[in-house]
C-alpha positions in Angstrom: 62.3 159.4 -14.1 64.2 156.5 -12.4 67.5 155.6 -14.0 68.9 152.3 -15.0 72.6 151.5 -15.8 74.1 148.1 -16.5 77.4 146.7 -17.8 79.0 143.4 -18.7 82.6 143.1 -19.9 86.1 142.9 -18.5 86.4 146.2 -16.6 85.8 146.8 -12.9 82.1 147.4 -13.0 81.3 149.4 -9.8 83.1 152.7 -10.9 81.4 152.5 -14.3 77.9 152.0 -12.8 78.4 154.9 -10.3 79.6 157.2 -13.1 76.5 156.2 -15.1 74.2 156.9 -12.2 75.8 160.3 -11.8 75.0 161.1 -15.4 71.4 160.2 -14.8 71.0 162.3 -11.6 69.1 165.0 -13.6 66.2 162.6 -14.1 65.1 163.1 -10.5 65.5 160.4 -7.7 65.5 159.8 -4.0 67.7 156.7 -3.5 70.2 154.6 -5.4 71.6 151.1 -5.4 74.1 148.8 -7.1 74.6 145.0 -7.5 77.6 143.3 -9.0 78.8 139.9 -9.8 81.3 138.1 -12.1 81.5 134.8 -13.9 84.6 134.0 -11.8 82.9 134.7 -8.4 79.9 133.2 -6.6 76.8 135.2 -5.7 75.6 138.8 -6.0 76.9 141.7 -3.9 74.6 144.6 -3.3 74.7 148.1 -1.7 71.7 150.5 -1.5 71.2 154.0 0.1 68.6 156.6 0.5 69.7 159.9 -0.8 72.1 160.9 -3.6 74.5 158.8 -5.6 77.3 160.3 -3.5 75.7 158.7 -0.4 75.7 155.3 -2.2 79.3 155.7 -3.3 80.3 156.4 0.3 78.8 153.0 1.3 80.4 150.9 -1.4 83.3 149.0 0.2 86.8 149.0 -1.3 86.6 145.3 -2.2 83.4 145.4 -4.3 84.7 143.8 -7.4 82.9 142.4 -10.4 82.7 142.6 -14.2 78.9 142.4 -14.4 76.4 144.7 -12.7 73.2 146.8 -12.7 72.4 150.0 -10.8 69.5 152.3 -10.3 68.3 155.7 -9.2 64.7 155.5 -7.8 61.9 158.1 -7.8 59.4 156.8 -5.3 56.0 155.5 -6.4 55.4 152.5 -4.1 56.8 153.2 -0.7 58.6 156.1 0.8 62.3 156.8 0.0 64.4 154.4 2.2 67.3 152.0 2.0 64.9 149.1 1.9 62.8 150.5 -0.9 65.8 151.4 -3.0 66.6 149.3 -6.0 68.0 146.7 -6.9 65.6 144.2 -5.2 66.8 140.7 -4.5 65.0 137.4 -3.6 65.4 135.7 -0.3 68.2 133.5 -1.5 70.1 136.3 -3.0 70.2 134.8 -6.5 68.0 137.3 -8.5 68.4 141.1 -8.6 66.1 143.4 -10.5 66.1 147.1 -11.3 62.9 148.6 -12.7 61.5 151.8 -14.1 57.7 152.1 -14.4 54.7 150.9 -12.4 53.3 147.4 -12.0 49.5 148.0 -11.9 48.6 144.6 -10.5 51.4 144.5 -7.9 49.0 144.4 -5.0 47.2 141.3 -6.3 50.5 139.5 -7.1 52.0 140.5 -3.7 49.0 139.0 -1.9 49.4 135.7 -3.8 53.1 135.5 -3.2 52.6 136.3 0.5 50.0 133.5 0.8 52.6 131.2 -0.8 55.1 132.1 2.0 57.2 134.8 0.3 58.4 137.4 2.8 58.7 140.9 1.3 61.5 143.2 2.5 60.2 146.4 0.8 57.0 148.2 0.0 57.8 148.4 -3.7 56.0 147.0 -6.7 59.3 146.0 -8.1 60.1 143.4 -5.5 57.1 141.4 -6.9 59.0 141.0 -10.2 62.1 139.7 -8.3 60.2 136.9 -6.6 58.3 135.9 -9.7 61.6 135.4 -11.6 63.1 133.5 -8.6 60.1 131.2 -8.4 60.0 130.3 -12.1 60.8 126.7 -12.9 62.2 127.5 -16.4 65.8 126.5 -17.1 67.0 129.6 -18.9 67.1 133.1 -17.4 65.4 134.5 -20.4 62.5 132.1 -19.9 62.3 132.9 -16.2 62.0 136.6 -17.0 59.4 135.9 -19.7 57.4 133.8 -17.2 57.3 136.7 -14.8 56.4 139.3 -17.5 53.4 137.2 -18.5 51.9 137.8 -15.0 52.6 141.5 -14.9 50.3 144.3 -15.9 51.7 147.8 -16.2 54.8 149.6 -17.5 58.4 148.5 -17.1 62.0 148.9 -18.2 63.8 146.2 -16.3 67.3 144.7 -16.1 67.9 141.4 -14.4 70.9 139.6 -12.9 71.0 136.0 -11.7 73.8 134.4 -9.8 73.4 131.1 -11.8 73.7 133.0 -15.1 76.5 135.5 -14.3 77.6 135.7 -18.0 74.5 137.8 -19.0 72.1 140.6 -18.2 68.5 140.2 -19.4 66.5 143.3 -20.1 62.9 144.0 -21.2 60.8 147.0 -22.1 57.1 148.0 -22.0 56.4 151.7 -21.9 59.7 152.7 -20.2 62.9 153.3 -22.1 65.7 150.7 -22.4 68.8 151.5 -24.5 71.6 149.1 -25.3 75.1 150.4 -25.7 77.3 148.3 -28.0 81.0 148.3 -27.1 84.2 146.4 -28.0 83.8 143.0 -26.1 81.6 144.9 -23.6 78.0 145.8 -23.5 76.0 148.5 -21.7 72.4 149.1 -20.9 70.7 152.2 -19.6 67.4 154.1 -19.5 69.0 157.1 -21.2 71.9 157.5 -23.6 73.3 160.1 -21.2 74.7 157.1 -19.2 76.3 155.5 -22.3 77.9 158.2 -24.4 81.1 158.4 -22.4 81.8 154.8 -23.5 80.0 154.1 -26.8 77.9 156.0 -29.3 76.6 152.8 -30.9 73.1 152.1 -29.4 70.1 150.0 -29.9 66.7 151.2 -28.5 64.3 148.4 -27.6 60.7 148.7 -28.6 57.7 147.9 -26.3 57.3 144.2 -25.9 60.9 143.5 -26.7 63.6 141.9 -24.6 67.4 141.5 -25.0 70.2 139.3 -23.6 73.6 141.0 -23.2 76.8 139.1 -23.0 80.3 140.6 -23.0 80.8 139.9 -26.7 77.3 139.7 -28.1 73.7 140.7 -27.7 70.4 139.5 -29.1 66.9 140.9 -29.1 63.6 139.1 -29.2 59.9 139.7 -28.3 58.5 138.7 -25.0 57.0 135.8 -26.8 60.4 134.6 -27.9 60.5 135.6 -31.5 63.9 136.9 -32.6 64.0 140.5 -33.7 66.5 142.4 -35.9 68.3 145.2 -34.2 71.0 147.3 -36.0 73.0 149.8 -33.9 72.6 153.5 -34.7 75.1 156.3 -33.9 74.2 158.8 -31.3 74.9 162.4 -32.4 75.7 163.7 -28.9 79.2 163.6 -27.4 80.0 162.9 -23.8 81.1 166.6 -23.4 77.5 167.7 -24.2 76.6 166.5 -20.7 79.4 168.6 -18.9 78.6 171.9 -17.3 81.1 173.7 -19.5 82.2 176.3 -16.9 78.7 177.1 -15.7 77.5 176.6 -12.1 74.4 174.7 -13.1 73.1 172.9 -16.1 70.1 175.3 -16.2 72.3 178.3 -16.6 74.4 176.5 -19.2 71.3 175.5 -21.2 69.7 179.0 -21.1 72.9 180.3 -22.6 73.1 177.5 -25.2 69.9 178.7 -26.9 71.7 180.9 -29.4 73.5 177.9 -30.9 70.5 175.6 -30.3 68.2 177.8 -32.3 70.8 178.0 -35.1 70.8 174.2 -35.2 67.1 173.8 -35.6 67.1 176.2 -38.5 70.2 174.9 -40.2 69.6 173.3 -43.6 65.8 173.7 -43.4 65.2 177.1 -45.0 64.3 177.2 -48.7 64.9 180.8 -50.0 63.9 179.9 -53.5 60.3 179.2 -52.6 60.2 181.2 -49.3 59.4 178.1 -47.3 61.3 175.3 -45.5 62.4 171.7 -46.0 60.8 169.3 -43.6 61.3 165.9 -45.3 60.8 164.0 -42.1 57.1 164.9 -42.0 56.3 162.3 -44.6 53.6 164.6 -45.7 53.4 165.8 -49.3 51.8 169.0 -50.5 48.5 167.3 -51.5 48.2 165.6 -48.1 49.0 168.9 -46.3 46.2 170.7 -48.2 43.7 168.1 -47.0 44.3 168.8 -43.3 41.3 170.5 -41.8 42.4 170.8 -38.2 45.6 170.4 -36.1 45.6 169.0 -32.6 48.8 169.3 -30.6 49.4 167.1 -27.5 52.1 167.5 -24.9 52.6 167.8 -21.1 54.0 170.6 -19.0 56.4 172.7 -21.0 55.8 170.8 -24.2 52.1 171.6 -23.9 52.9 175.3 -23.6 55.2 175.1 -26.6 52.2 173.4 -28.4 50.0 176.4 -27.4 52.4 178.7 -29.1 52.6 176.3 -32.1 48.9 176.2 -32.5 48.6 179.9 -32.6 51.4 180.1 -35.3 49.7 177.4 -37.4 46.4 179.3 -37.3 48.0 182.6 -38.1 50.3 181.5 -40.9 48.5 178.4 -42.3 44.9 179.5 -41.5 44.2 175.9 -40.2 42.1 175.7 -37.0 44.6 174.4 -34.4 44.7 174.0 -30.6 46.8 172.3 -28.0 45.7 170.0 -25.1 47.5 168.2 -22.3 48.1 164.7 -23.5 47.4 163.5 -20.0 43.8 164.7 -20.4 43.3 163.8 -24.0 44.0 160.1 -23.6 41.4 159.7 -20.9 38.4 161.6 -22.4 37.6 159.3 -25.3 38.1 162.1 -27.8 36.6 162.0 -31.3 39.4 161.2 -33.7 38.8 163.0 -37.0 40.5 161.6 -40.2 41.0 165.1 -41.5 42.9 166.2 -38.3 46.7 166.2 -38.1 47.8 165.2 -34.6 51.2 166.4 -33.3 52.8 164.8 -30.2 55.4 166.9 -28.4 58.0 165.6 -25.9 61.5 166.6 -25.1 62.6 163.0 -24.3 60.3 161.3 -26.8 59.4 158.9 -24.0 56.8 160.9 -21.9 54.3 158.2 -21.0 51.1 160.2 -21.2 52.1 161.5 -24.7 53.2 158.1 -25.9 50.0 156.5 -24.7 48.0 159.2 -26.6 50.0 158.5 -29.7 49.3 154.7 -29.5 45.6 155.3 -29.0 45.5 157.7 -32.0 47.4 155.2 -34.1 45.0 152.5 -33.1 42.1 154.7 -34.3 43.8 155.4 -37.7 44.9 159.0 -37.1 47.9 160.6 -38.7 50.4 161.5 -36.0 53.6 163.6 -36.2 56.2 163.7 -33.5 58.1 166.8 -32.4 60.9 165.5 -30.1 64.5 166.1 -29.2 65.8 162.6 -28.7 66.6 160.6 -31.9 65.2 157.1 -31.9 62.9 157.7 -29.0 59.6 155.9 -28.6 57.4 158.7 -29.9 59.8 159.3 -32.9 59.4 155.6 -33.8 55.7 155.4 -33.2 54.8 158.5 -35.2 54.1 158.6 -38.9 56.7 161.3 -39.3 57.9 164.5 -37.6 60.7 166.9 -36.7 63.7 166.6 -34.4 64.2 169.9 -32.6 68.0 169.5 -32.3 68.3 171.2 -28.9 71.1 168.9 -27.8 71.1 167.1 -24.4 69.1 168.9 -21.8 70.2 167.8 -18.3 68.4 170.2 -16.0 65.0 168.9 -15.0 63.5 172.3 -15.9 63.3 172.7 -19.7 64.6 175.9 -21.3 66.5 175.4 -24.6 64.3 172.5 -25.7 61.2 174.7 -25.1 62.6 177.4 -27.2 63.7 175.0 -30.0 60.3 173.4 -30.0 58.6 176.7 -30.5 61.0 177.5 -33.4 60.2 174.0 -34.9 56.5 174.9 -34.8 57.3 178.2 -36.6 58.9 176.1 -39.3 56.0 173.8 -39.5 53.5 176.7 -39.6 55.5 178.3 -42.4 55.6 175.0 -44.3 51.8 174.4 -44.0 51.1 178.1 -44.8 53.2 178.0 -48.0 51.4 174.9 -49.2 48.1 176.7 -48.8 47.6 180.5 -49.0 50.6 182.2 -47.3 52.1 184.6 -49.8 55.7 184.6 -51.0 56.3 188.0 -49.3 54.9 186.7 -46.0 57.1 183.6 -46.4 60.2 185.9 -46.9 59.1 188.0 -43.9 58.9 185.0 -41.6 62.2 183.6 -42.8 63.9 186.9 -42.2 62.5 186.8 -38.7 63.6 183.3 -38.0 67.2 184.2 -39.1 67.2 187.1 -36.6 66.4 184.9 -33.6 69.9 183.7 -32.6 71.3 187.2 -32.5 68.2 188.5 -30.7 68.5 185.7 -28.1 72.1 186.7 -27.5 70.9 190.3 -27.0 68.5 189.2 -24.3 71.1 187.1 -22.5 73.3 190.2 -22.3 70.7 191.6 -19.9 71.3 188.9 -17.3 72.9 191.2 -14.7 69.9 193.5 -14.7 67.5 190.5 -14.6 69.4 189.1 -11.6 68.8 192.4 -9.7 65.1 192.1 -10.5 65.1 188.5 -9.3 66.7 189.5 -6.0 63.9 192.0 -5.5 61.1 189.5 -6.3 62.5 186.5 -4.4 60.6 187.5 -1.2 57.3 187.2 -3.0 55.0 184.5 -1.6 53.0 184.4 -4.9 53.2 185.9 -8.4 50.7 186.5 -11.1 51.6 186.1 -14.8 49.3 187.6 -17.5 49.3 187.7 -21.3 46.8 188.2 -24.0 46.5 185.9 -27.1 50.2 185.4 -28.2 51.4 186.4 -24.7 49.2 184.0 -22.7 51.2 180.8 -23.5 54.4 182.7 -22.6 52.8 183.7 -19.3 51.8 180.0 -18.7 55.4 178.8 -19.3 57.0 181.5 -17.3 54.7 180.8 -14.4 55.6 177.1 -14.6 59.3 177.9 -14.7 59.1 180.0 -11.5 57.1 177.3 -9.7 59.4 174.4 -10.8 62.7 175.9 -9.8 62.0 178.5 -7.1 59.0 176.9 -5.4 57.2 180.2 -5.3 53.5 179.9 -6.0 52.6 181.4 -9.4 49.5 181.6 -11.5 49.0 182.5 -15.2 45.8 184.1 -16.5 44.8 185.6 -19.8 45.0 189.4 -19.4 41.5 189.7 -20.7 40.2 187.6 -17.8 41.5 189.9 -15.0 38.2 191.7 -14.5 36.4 188.3 -14.4 37.8 187.3 -11.0 41.6 187.6 -10.6 41.5 191.3 -9.9 40.4 190.3 -6.4 43.9 189.1 -5.7 45.7 192.3 -6.6 47.5 194.0 -3.8 51.0 195.4 -3.2 52.2 192.0 -1.9 51.3 190.2 -5.2 53.6 191.1 -8.1 52.3 190.7 -11.6 54.5 189.8 -14.6 52.9 191.1 -17.7 53.7 190.0 -21.3 53.2 193.1 -23.4 54.2 192.6 -27.1 54.2 195.6 -29.5 51.4 194.2 -31.7 47.8 195.0 -32.5 46.8 194.3 -28.9 49.3 196.7 -27.3 46.6 199.2 -26.1 44.5 196.3 -24.7 47.4 195.1 -22.7 48.2 198.5 -21.4 44.6 198.8 -20.2 45.3 195.6 -18.1 48.3 197.3 -16.6 46.1 200.3 -15.7 43.6 198.0 -13.9 46.4 196.5 -11.9 48.1 199.8 -11.1 44.8 201.3 -10.0 44.7 198.6 -7.3 48.3 199.3 -6.1 49.6 196.2 -7.8 53.3 195.9 -8.5 54.1 195.2 -12.2 57.1 193.8 -14.0 56.5 194.1 -17.8 58.2 192.1 -20.6 57.8 194.3 -23.6 59.4 195.8 -26.7 59.5 199.2 -25.2 59.4 200.7 -21.7 55.9 200.6 -20.2 54.8 203.7 -18.3 52.5 201.9 -15.9 55.0 199.1 -15.0 57.4 199.4 -12.1 60.1 197.8 -14.2 60.3 196.7 -17.8 62.5 194.0 -19.4 62.9 195.2 -23.0 63.3 192.5 -25.6 64.1 193.0 -29.3 61.1 193.1 -31.7 60.7 190.4 -34.3 57.7 189.6 -36.5 54.5 189.5 -34.5 54.0 185.8 -35.0 57.6 185.0 -33.7 57.7 187.4 -30.7 56.5 184.8 -28.2 59.7 182.8 -28.9 61.8 185.6 -27.5 59.6 186.9 -24.8 59.9 183.8 -22.6 63.7 183.9 -22.5 64.2 186.7 -20.0 61.7 185.0 -17.7 63.8 181.8 -17.8 66.6 184.0 -16.3 64.2 185.5 -13.8 63.2 182.1 -12.6 66.8 180.9 -12.5 68.1 183.9 -10.5 65.1 183.8 -8.1 65.8 180.2 -7.3 69.5 181.0 -6.9 68.6 183.8 -4.4 66.5 181.3 -2.5 69.2 178.6 -2.4 67.2 176.0 -4.4 68.6 172.9 -5.9 68.2 174.3 -9.4 69.1 171.4 -11.6 67.1 168.9 -9.5 64.0 170.6 -8.1 62.2 168.7 -5.3 59.6 166.1 -6.3 60.2 166.5 -10.0 61.8 164.3 -12.7 63.1 165.0 -16.2 61.5 162.2 -18.1 58.1 161.4 -16.8 57.7 157.8 -17.9 54.9 156.9 -15.6 51.3 158.1 -15.5 
């Protein structure tokens, strides 16, 4: 969600920080701010602005020099978007500046105590509490001042701190919200996301929860919030700065939809084992004997990741014959679920930092469960917490709305289902069949993308709809769920997804000419059942757009997609509906890469 960028070195810091904030715009935000200093100058200089980074940049004066600084893009939690509520936050004397991602749960209590002690607050934020706690600490070192404040705080945070009396350093800390250090040549960076760093360094250190770091121009050190030194070795980020450019597309969403051909090829590359008709997934840390002992699979994710998990659960049941289901992690972590030692738990997150998923992983680990992670970002919190897992290798996804990562996650689940199936009862011939289907996917995705002009015409036709219904049966239902979410997220058109089998149990009351229905109609053993659902809608004068493997007589229009194996068809059937959502939003003039009220990495509850 919110974005943090910091730098200490010899370069002019303001342009670097503004560039970093621009690279984090995709995370979702409503205001931005910057504070700079230098070992050679006295005091901190700060500028803040409601709105976009460009609004902040317009307010930064020409003589805003410094070699040390921190900056922030804010997504409002405490207090409405405003200049006053934008980060950084400073104390009354202007000595301490703090940027913060996360939520301080006991901010109200701390605020009341500080107010009673005479502190005057300038904002409505929880973050300003942290600033005053650091400023009031009697400790001699900045690290100890920050530590004193953190001892009083309950909640989640990724923070970066500047102090006018310690202008040779930035102190950072993490608990539940990402903090990444970038290691340069006599310069250091810090950010909440590697996207802000890769233009300058690919050597990074990711802090763990309960860990702090001090950055100086030529050195860094990490330690726990209790003061114990920790060992941190930089790793190399695989993504290049160019991965975050638009590459000739008008939006990141359009670029990322079209990157799916190469992205799917990456997730498959080096993993297929033709000799035994299976796949290599060494990162699972799960041998064949352990795999055979699994009695159930539970997949946890949020939003798009949850929908990918629904598709994954179906593939695991079909190919491995292990009972499997998916559940929103945000619900699972609050319902005191029974944790079964024979159940394999799988946590799904594009960023690897989704707080609800991470909290579920931590609770499962506390109860002794085996947890695998399916994530896109190497070295992310869930990847480190899990016992093993798979990277989906989608590459950086900048648009808030997920497309290529969703597709790659479903392909990763197909690989996992094949792996589990071949350790159990899936035959060699079925293994070969699925492998052949997986290898067809990139070319079939390219074939779907070639229909973009026709899909754009459909989007122009449906853009006037006030609401849309998406239906699918069994394999098609998760596709309908994800397509409905995509349309809502990016176009702001209300949409609902229902199992096609549930139409007659209530939703048919909604059917009328003004409510278009998008129907997922794969050519499988349920084809006639799905056609019956189209008959029900048509009999009530409903308008139908079908996504199918052949033209559907009862549909007003059909988007025809290439046929793969029945188990893999859901991977393909969602892709034209990504284009439909995109072009509908484009027709309505929406801010496609940064939909209102949304953020890319949801690192708060």
